[in-house]
Backbone as CSV, one residue per row, in Angstrom:
resi,resn,N_x,N_y,N_z,CA_x,CA_y,CA_z,C_x,C_y,C_z
1,UNK,1.894,1.608,17.466,2.016,1.582,16.023,1.101,0.498,15.464
2,UNK,0.359,0.843,14.458,-0.539,-0.111,13.809,0.227,-0.924,12.769
3,UNK,-0.222,-2.148,12.588,0.375,-3.026,11.581,-0.692,-3.420,10.578
4,UNK,-0.351,-3.322,9.315,-1.246,-3.750,8.241,-0.472,-4.732,7.379
5,UNK,-1.070,-5.892,7.152,-0.429,-6.924,6.346,-1.284,-7.205,5.115
6,UNK,-0.608,-7.365,3.988,-1.277,-7.718,2.739,-0.853,-9.122,2.337
7,UNK,-1.822,-9.918,1.979,-1.539,-11.195,1.346,-2.410,-11.253,0.110
8,UNK,-1.780,-11.108,-1.015,-2.507,-11.089,-2.276,-1.759,-11.943,-3.288
9,UNK,-2.024,-13.233,-3.290,-1.325,-14.094,-4.245,-1.815,-13.832,-5.663
10,UNK,-0.901,-13.835,-6.574,-1.270,-13.674,-7.983,-0.349,-14.536,-8.821
11,UNK,-0.867,-14.973,-9.938,-0.087,-15.838,-10.817,0.275,-15.165,-12.126
12,UNK,-0.396,-14.105,-12.464,-0.079,-13.380,-13.690,-0.258,-11.894,-13.431
13,UNK,0.093,-11.097,-14.399,0.033,-9.654,-14.242,-1.417,-9.189,-14.340
14,UNK,-2.034,-9.024,-13.204,-3.434,-8.612,-13.129,-3.525,-7.298,-12.359
15,UNK,-4.699,-6.718,-12.319,-4.893,-5.432,-11.651,-4.676,-5.515,-10.144
16,UNK,-4.746,-6.694,-9.581,-4.535,-6.862,-8.146,-3.157,-6.362,-7.736
17,UNK,-2.171,-6.570,-8.568,-0.810,-6.147,-8.258,-0.760,-4.639,-8.071
18,UNK,-1.299,-3.919,-9.012,-1.281,-2.463,-8.957,-2.091,-1.949,-7.763
19,UNK,-3.209,-2.599,-7.467,-4.041,-2.190,-6.336,-3.307,-2.350,-5.009
20,UNK,-2.629,-3.464,-4.828,-1.899,-3.701,-3.580,-0.744,-2.715,-3.450
21,UNK,-0.015,-2.512,-4.522,1.117,-1.582,-4.493,0.644,-0.170,-4.161
22,UNK,-0.370,0.306,-4.867,-0.869,1.665,-4.628,-1.456,1.821,-3.231
23,UNK,-2.161,0.818,-2.757,-2.754,0.881,-1.433,-1.677,0.933,-0.349
24,UNK,-0.686,0.088,-0.456,0.386,0.052,0.548,1.188,1.350,0.549
25,UNK,1.520,1.852,-0.633,2.307,3.089,-0.721,1.504,4.283,-0.209
26,UNK,0.240,4.363,-0.568,-0.556,5.507,-0.126,-0.807,5.471,1.383
27,UNK,-1.031,4.293,1.958,-1.183,4.209,3.411,0.091,4.651,4.120
28,UNK,1.218,4.233,3.597,2.496,4.604,4.188,2.743,6.105,4.062
29,UNK,2.338,6.673,2.947,2.626,8.066,2.653,1.674,9.038,3.367
30,UNK,0.403,8.718,3.437,-0.590,9.687,3.879,-1.112,9.498,5.306
31,UNK,-0.632,8.509,6.036,-1.074,8.372,7.421,-0.221,9.257,8.318
32,UNK,-0.870,9.878,9.278,-0.156,10.785,10.181,0.572,10.017,11.273
33,UNK,-0.028,8.961,11.762,0.615,8.127,12.773,1.474,7.084,12.071
34,UNK,2.426,6.569,12.804,3.287,5.534,12.239,2.510,4.269,11.930
35,UNK,2.738,3.758,10.761,2.057,2.530,10.352,3.120,1.578,9.817
36,UNK,3.031,0.338,10.180,3.979,-0.663,9.729,3.261,-1.558,8.725
37,UNK,3.683,-1.502,7.467,3.028,-2.268,6.408,3.931,-3.415,5.986
38,UNK,3.335,-4.582,5.862,4.064,-5.786,5.458,3.323,-6.462,4.311
39,UNK,4.086,-7.004,3.399,3.551,-7.787,2.278,4.003,-9.227,2.472
40,UNK,3.084,-10.168,2.425,3.427,-11.584,2.552,3.774,-12.144,1.178
41,UNK,4.978,-12.648,1.040,5.461,-13.234,-0.201,5.510,-14.751,-0.008
42,UNK,4.453,-15.427,-0.408,4.313,-16.849,-0.116,4.963,-17.724,-1.174
43,UNK,4.679,-17.475,-2.444,5.219,-18.317,-3.523,6.096,-17.523,-4.487
44,UNK,6.672,-16.426,-4.013,7.561,-15.629,-4.843,6.846,-14.639,-5.742
45,UNK,5.567,-14.386,-5.478,4.810,-13.516,-6.357,5.212,-12.049,-6.238
46,UNK,5.804,-11.645,-5.118,6.187,-10.240,-4.924,7.694,-10.031,-5.040
47,UNK,8.436,-11.027,-5.470,9.892,-10.912,-5.557,10.343,-9.847,-6.551
48,UNK,9.588,-9.629,-7.599,9.959,-8.630,-8.606,9.783,-7.201,-8.114
49,UNK,9.092,-7.010,-7.011,8.773,-5.677,-6.518,9.521,-5.320,-5.237
50,UNK,10.557,-6.072,-4.903,11.290,-5.838,-3.659,11.919,-4.447,-3.614
51,UNK,12.509,-4.005,-4.701,13.152,-2.682,-4.719,12.125,-1.565,-4.554
52,UNK,10.978,-1.722,-5.176,9.918,-0.719,-5.059,9.440,-0.604,-3.614
53,UNK,9.202,-1.741,-2.973,8.745,-1.723,-1.588,9.835,-1.209,-0.652
54,UNK,11.068,-1.559,-0.922,12.171,-1.082,-0.077,12.318,0.436,-0.155
55,UNK,12.084,0.990,-1.332,12.206,2.442,-1.479,11.113,3.195,-0.719
56,UNK,10.007,2.518,-0.420,8.907,3.138,0.333,8.843,2.634,1.769
57,UNK,9.886,1.924,2.209,9.985,1.420,3.579,8.826,0.482,3.927
58,UNK,8.527,-0.427,3.012,7.499,-1.445,3.218,8.200,-2.790,3.283
59,UNK,7.913,-3.551,4.322,8.583,-4.834,4.549,7.935,-5.942,3.737
60,UNK,8.766,-6.864,3.282,8.272,-8.080,2.625,8.639,-9.254,3.521
61,UNK,7.648,-10.031,3.891,7.862,-11.214,4.715,7.925,-12.425,3.798
62,UNK,9.066,-13.093,3.784,9.270,-14.288,2.960,8.855,-15.520,3.758
63,UNK,8.000,-16.336,3.187,7.591,-17.565,3.844,8.417,-18.763,3.415
64,UNK,8.965,-18.702,2.220,9.834,-19.772,1.747,10.646,-19.253,0.563
65,UNK,11.610,-20.038,0.141,12.394,-19.685,-1.040,11.777,-20.245,-2.310
66,UNK,10.644,-20.881,-2.176,9.958,-21.482,-3.314,9.433,-20.401,-4.244
67,UNK,9.703,-20.580,-5.521,9.170,-19.663,-6.526,8.442,-20.485,-7.575
68,UNK,7.159,-20.263,-7.681,6.323,-21.023,-8.595,6.731,-20.818,-10.045
69,UNK,7.224,-19.651,-10.381,7.563,-19.353,-11.774,8.747,-20.177,-12.271
70,UNK,9.538,-20.731,-11.376,10.639,-21.611,-11.817,10.125,-22.923,-12.398
71,UNK,9.016,-23.387,-11.875,8.509,-24.707,-12.245,7.319,-24.666,-13.190
72,UNK,6.669,-23.527,-13.238,5.445,-23.434,-14.026,5.420,-22.092,-14.729
73,UNK,5.462,-22.086,-16.055,5.421,-20.793,-16.756,4.044,-20.156,-16.608
74,UNK,3.991,-19.026,-15.983,2.714,-18.394,-15.658,2.453,-17.260,-16.636
75,UNK,1.464,-17.447,-17.472,1.100,-16.415,-18.424,-0.416,-16.181,-18.483
76,UNK,-1.183,-17.048,-17.869,-2.634,-16.903,-17.913,-3.248,-17.605,-16.709
77,UNK,-4.549,-17.746,-16.703,-5.224,-18.414,-15.609,-4.882,-19.901,-15.591
78,UNK,-4.844,-20.476,-14.410,-4.647,-21.918,-14.288,-5.938,-22.632,-14.642
79,UNK,-5.810,-23.775,-15.230,-6.998,-24.567,-15.571,-7.009,-25.814,-14.728
């Protein structure tokens, strides 16, 4: 079984989120051989999408309980 891991940190709602989600779901859906897809959740950036990934049998690997959005309101690029 092949393993594919995504690590795509993001701080705001950008196109990267949609690209990672669509890529992971389509790989899971359209590959003939079994593929194990994992998303690395380093600073809580993928916490809002846990239900979506669970419904498509995609694992989320948590590296810590730290969530950047608790300490820093993220609405735009960091300066």
